N, C-alpha and C positions, 0 to 999 in steps of 0.2 A: 423371399430372395433379396429384394432391395433393402428390407429392414436388417437382414443379417449383414449385408454389405456396409450399411451405415453404422451399425453397432460395432462392426469389426475394425473399420478403417477410419471413418470420419470422426467418430466420437473421441477416440484416443488422440487423434491429431488435434482436434479442437481443444481438448483438455490441456495439452502441452502448449498450444498456441496461446490460450488464455493465461496460463501460468507465466509464460514468457513475457507477455505484454504487461502483466502486473509487476514482474521483476524489473522490466525496463522503466516503468513509471516510478517504482521505488528508487531505482538508481538515479533517475532524474532529480528526485527530491534530495537524495544524498549529495549529488553534485551541486545543487543549489546551496546546501548547508556548507559544503566544502569550500565553495567560492567565498562565502561571507565570513566563515570562521577561520580559514587557513590561508587562502590565496591573497585576499586583500591585505591582511596584516603582514604577509611576507613581502608584499610590494610597498609597504610603508603607509598604506591607507588604513586608518582606524575607523571601522563602521561605528555608528552610534549604538547606544544601548538598545533602542527599540529594533534596529535592524538586526542586531545580533540575536535578540530574543525571537524575532520572527524567523530567523534562520534555524534556531534551535527548535522552535515549534514545528517547523517543516519536517523534522524527523518523526514526529507523530504521524504525519501523513504517509511517510515512507513505511512505517509500521502498519498503518491501516491498509496500504496497498498490498503489502506482503500477506497480511492476515486474510484479506479478501481473496487474493490469488489462491492461497492454500484452501480456503473454504470452498471456493468455486471448483477447484481441482477435485476436492473430496466429494462435493455434491454431484459432479458429473461422472464420478466413477460408477455409481448405480443411481440413475436419475429417478427411479421410482421410490427410493428410500432416502429419508433425511436422517442422518446420523447425529448423535449428540455432539460429536466433534465439529460437524459443519455448523451447527447452531452456535456453539461456543466461539468458533472462529469468526462467524459473521457478527456476533455480538462484540467481539474484540475489535473487529474492523470498524464498527460503528463507534465504539468508545474512543479508539485512537483518532478517528476522523473528526469527532466532535470536540475533543479535548482542546485543541488550539483555539477554537472559537470561544469556549467557556473561559479559558485562561485570559484571553484578551478582553472578554466582556466583564468578568468579575474581578480580576486582579489588576487590570490596567486602567479601568475606568474610574 
C-alpha cells in the first residue's frame, strides 16, 4: 500500500524536482558566463583574458549539470534498471565537469 503510494506520487515528483534543480544550477552557470562575456563589455569594462576564459569554461559546468539532470531523471524512471542512456549521460556529465580543470591544468600552466 505505502510502496504503491510512493511509486505513484513521490518518485515522479522527486524526478521532476531533481531535474528542475539541475536546470536551475545550469542557468546559474550561464548567468555567470553572460555577466562576464556580455554585461561587463556592455558597461565598458573589459575583463582580462583569464577571466573571460574562466567564464567560458563555466559553460562546461552548465553542460555537466544538464547532463547529470537528464541522467538522474532517466535513472529514477525505473530505479531497478540502469539503462545505457543513463550511463552515457553520467559519463558525459563527468567529462564536462572535469574538462575545465584539465584545461586549466594542462593548457594554462
